[in-house]
N, CA, C and O atoms as a GROMACS GRO file, in nm:
protein
  192
    1MET      N    1   7.864   3.353  -4.300
    1MET     CA    2   7.763   3.252  -4.285
    1MET      C    3   7.689   3.268  -4.149
    1MET      O    4   7.568   3.253  -4.140
    2ALA      N    5   7.765   3.298  -4.048
    2ALA     CA    6   7.707   3.308  -3.913
    2ALA      C    7   7.614   3.430  -3.906
    2ALA      O    8   7.512   3.429  -3.837
    3LEU      N    9   7.651   3.534  -3.979
    3LEU     CA   10   7.569   3.656  -3.977
    3LEU      C   11   7.432   3.631  -4.040
    3LEU      O   12   7.331   3.680  -3.989
    4SER      N   13   7.428   3.556  -4.148
    4SER     CA   14   7.299   3.528  -4.210
    4SER      C   15   7.214   3.439  -4.121
    4SER      O   16   7.092   3.454  -4.118
    5LYS      N   17   7.277   3.347  -4.050
    5LYS     CA   18   7.201   3.260  -3.957
    5LYS      C   19   7.145   3.345  -3.843
    5LYS      O   20   7.031   3.327  -3.800
    6TYR      N   21   7.226   3.438  -3.795
    6TYR     CA   22   7.181   3.527  -3.686
    6TYR      C   23   7.058   3.608  -3.734
    6TYR      O   24   6.960   3.621  -3.662
    7ARG      N   25   7.065   3.660  -3.857
    7ARG     CA   26   6.954   3.739  -3.908
    7ARG      C   27   6.830   3.653  -3.923
    7ARG      O   28   6.719   3.699  -3.897
    8THR      N   29   6.847   3.530  -3.966
    8THR     CA   30   6.734   3.440  -3.983
    8THR      C   31   6.671   3.408  -3.847
    8THR      O   32   6.549   3.408  -3.833
    9ASP      N   33   6.757   3.381  -3.748
    9ASP     CA   34   6.707   3.353  -3.613
    9ASP      C   35   6.634   3.475  -3.556
    9ASP      O   36   6.530   3.462  -3.490
   10ALA      N   37   6.688   3.592  -3.583
   10ALA     CA   38   6.624   3.714  -3.535
   10ALA      C   39   6.489   3.734  -3.602
   10ALA      O   40   6.393   3.775  -3.538
   11ALA      N   41   6.482   3.706  -3.732
   11ALA     CA   42   6.356   3.721  -3.804
   11ALA      C   43   6.251   3.622  -3.752
   11ALA      O   44   6.134   3.658  -3.737
   12VAL      N   45   6.290   3.498  -3.723
   12VAL     CA   46   6.200   3.401  -3.670
   12VAL      C   47   6.152   3.445  -3.532
   12VAL      O   48   6.033   3.435  -3.502
   13ALA      N   49   6.244   3.494  -3.448
   13ALA     CA   50   6.203   3.540  -3.315
   13ALA      C   51   6.109   3.658  -3.323
   13ALA      O   52   6.013   3.666  -3.246
   14ALA      N   53   6.135   3.751  -3.416
   14ALA     CA   54   6.047   3.867  -3.432
   14ALA      C   55   5.910   3.824  -3.478
   14ALA      O   56   5.808   3.878  -3.434
   15ASN      N   57   5.906   3.726  -3.568
   15ASN     CA   58   5.778   3.676  -3.618
   15ASN      C   59   5.698   3.611  -3.508
   15ASN      O   60   5.576   3.629  -3.498
   16GLU      N   61   5.767   3.534  -3.424
   16GLU     CA   62   5.699   3.464  -3.312
   16GLU      C   63   5.648   3.570  -3.213
   16GLU      O   64   5.537   3.556  -3.161
   17ALA      N   65   5.725   3.670  -3.186
   17ALA     CA   66   5.685   3.777  -3.093
   17ALA      C   67   5.563   3.848  -3.148
   17ALA      O   68   5.470   3.880  -3.073
   18GLU      N   69   5.562   3.874  -3.279
   18GLU     CA   70   5.447   3.942  -3.341
   18GLU      C   71   5.322   3.855  -3.332
   18GLU      O   72   5.213   3.905  -3.305
   19THR      N   73   5.338   3.728  -3.353
   19THR     CA   74   5.224   3.635  -3.345
   19THR      C   75   5.166   3.634  -3.204
   19THR      O   76   5.045   3.635  -3.185
   20ALA      N   77   5.256   3.631  -3.104
   20ALA     CA   78   5.210   3.631  -2.964
   20ALA      C   79   5.143   3.763  -2.932
   20ALA      O   80   5.045   3.768  -2.858
   21GLN      N   81   5.198   3.870  -2.987
   21GLN     CA   82   5.147   4.002  -2.958
   21GLN      C   83   5.005   4.021  -3.015
   21GLN      O   84   4.923   4.090  -2.955
   22ASN      N   85   4.978   3.961  -3.130
   22ASN     CA   86   4.844   3.975  -3.192
   22ASN      C   87   4.737   3.910  -3.107
   22ASN      O   88   4.621   3.948  -3.118
   23GLY      N   89   4.771   3.812  -3.024
   23GLY     CA   90   4.673   3.747  -2.943
   23GLY      C   91   4.654   3.813  -2.806
   23GLY      O   92   4.566   3.773  -2.730
   24SER      N   93   4.736   3.912  -2.775
   24SER     CA   94   4.730   3.970  -2.642
   24SER      C   95   4.613   4.066  -2.631
   24SER      O   96   4.573   4.127  -2.730
   25PRO      N   97   4.556   4.079  -2.510
   25PRO     CA   98   4.444   4.171  -2.491
   25PRO      C   99   4.480   4.316  -2.520
   25PRO      O  100   4.396   4.392  -2.569
   26ALA      N  101   4.602   4.355  -2.491
   26ALA     CA  102   4.644   4.494  -2.517
   26ALA      C  103   4.637   4.526  -2.665
   26ALA      O  104   4.604   4.639  -2.702
   27TYR      N  105   4.668   4.430  -2.749
   27TYR     CA  106   4.661   4.450  -2.896
   27TYR      C  107   4.517   4.483  -2.934
   27TYR      O  108   4.492   4.578  -3.009
   28TRP      N  109   4.422   4.405  -2.882
   28TRP     CA  110   4.281   4.425  -2.920
   28TRP      C  111   4.230   4.556  -2.862
   28TRP      O  112   4.150   4.625  -2.926
   29VAL      N  113   4.273   4.593  -2.741
   29VAL     CA  114   4.229   4.722  -2.685
   29VAL      C  115   4.278   4.837  -2.770
   29VAL      O  116   4.202   4.930  -2.800
   30CYS      N  117   4.404   4.831  -2.810
   30CYS     CA  118   4.459   4.938  -2.894
   30CYS      C  119   4.389   4.943  -3.030
   30CYS      O  120   4.362   5.051  -3.082
   31LEU      N  121   4.361   4.828  -3.086
   31LEU     CA  122   4.290   4.825  -3.214
   31LEU      C  123   4.151   4.881  -3.201
   31LEU      O  124   4.105   4.954  -3.289
   32ALA      N  125   4.080   4.849  -3.091
   32ALA     CA  126   3.945   4.904  -3.069
   32ALA      C  127   3.952   5.055  -3.051
   32ALA      O  128   3.867   5.128  -3.104
   33LEU      N  129   4.052   5.103  -2.975
   33LEU     CA  130   4.065   5.250  -2.959
   33LEU      C  131   4.095   5.319  -3.093
   33LEU      O  132   4.042   5.426  -3.121
   34LEU      N  133   4.177   5.257  -3.171
   34LEU     CA  134   4.208   5.313  -3.303
   34LEU      C  135   4.081   5.322  -3.392
   34LEU      O  136   4.055   5.423  -3.458
   35LEU      N  137   4.006   5.213  -3.391
   35LEU     CA  138   3.882   5.213  -3.471
   35LEU      C  139   3.781   5.315  -3.419
   35LEU      O  140   3.713   5.380  -3.498
   36ALA      N  141   3.769   5.328  -3.286
   36ALA     CA  142   3.678   5.427  -3.227
   36ALA      C  143   3.721   5.567  -3.263
   36ALA      O  144   3.636   5.653  -3.287
   37THR      N  145   3.853   5.592  -3.266
   37THR     CA  146   3.903   5.725  -3.304
   37THR      C  147   3.870   5.758  -3.447
   37THR      O  148   3.829   5.869  -3.479
   38VAL      N  149   3.888   5.661  -3.534
   38VAL     CA  150   3.856   5.679  -3.677
   38VAL      C  151   3.708   5.704  -3.695
   38VAL      O  152   3.669   5.791  -3.772
   39ALA      N  153   3.623   5.627  -3.624
   39ALA     CA  154   3.478   5.645  -3.634
   39ALA      C  155   3.438   5.785  -3.583
   39ALA      O  156   3.354   5.851  -3.644
   40LEU      N  157   3.497   5.829  -3.475
   40LEU     CA  158   3.467   5.962  -3.421
   40LEU      C  159   3.512   6.072  -3.520
   40LEU      O  160   3.440   6.170  -3.542
   41ALA      N  161   3.628   6.054  -3.577
   41ALA     CA  162   3.677   6.151  -3.676
   41ALA      C  163   3.583   6.157  -3.797
   41ALA      O  164   3.559   6.265  -3.851
   42ALA      N  165   3.532   6.043  -3.838
   42ALA     CA  166   3.439   6.039  -3.951
   42ALA      C  167   3.310   6.112  -3.916
   42ALA      O  168   3.257   6.187  -3.998
   43ARG      N  169   3.259   6.088  -3.795
   43ARG     CA  170   3.135   6.159  -3.753
   43ARG      C  171   3.155   6.308  -3.746
   43ARG      O  172   3.068   6.385  -3.787
   44ILE      N  173   3.270   6.350  -3.696
   44ILE     CA  174   3.298   6.496  -3.687
   44ILE      C  175   3.309   6.553  -3.827
   44ILE      O  176   3.261   6.663  -3.853
   45ALA      N  177   3.373   6.479  -3.919
   45ALA     CA  178   3.388   6.528  -4.054
   45ALA      C  179   3.253   6.539  -4.126
   45ALA      O  180   3.235   6.629  -4.208
   46ILE      N  181   3.162   6.451  -4.096
   46ILE     CA  182   3.030   6.457  -4.160
   46ILE      C  183   2.953   6.582  -4.116
   46ILE      O  184   2.889   6.649  -4.198
   47PHE      N  185   2.960   6.613  -3.987
   47PHE     CA  186   2.886   6.728  -3.934
   47PHE      C  187   2.959   6.862  -3.948
   47PHE      O  188   2.901   6.967  -3.918
   48TRP      N  189   3.083   6.859  -3.992
   48TRP     CA  190   3.162   6.979  -3.998
   48TRP      C  191   3.112   7.072  -4.103
   48TRP      O  192   3.168   7.180  -4.122
   0.00000   0.00000   0.00000
C-alpha cells in the first residue's frame, strides 16, 4: 500500500514539475530553437 502511495506522490510531483517547466523561459527558448531548426531544414530540403 505504501509503495502505491509513493508512486502516486511521485507522479503528482512530476506533473507539477512539468507544469512549472512549461511556463519557464528556457522551455520557450528551446521550443523556438527547435522550430527554427525544423524551418531551416525544410528550406534546405526545398532547395536541395
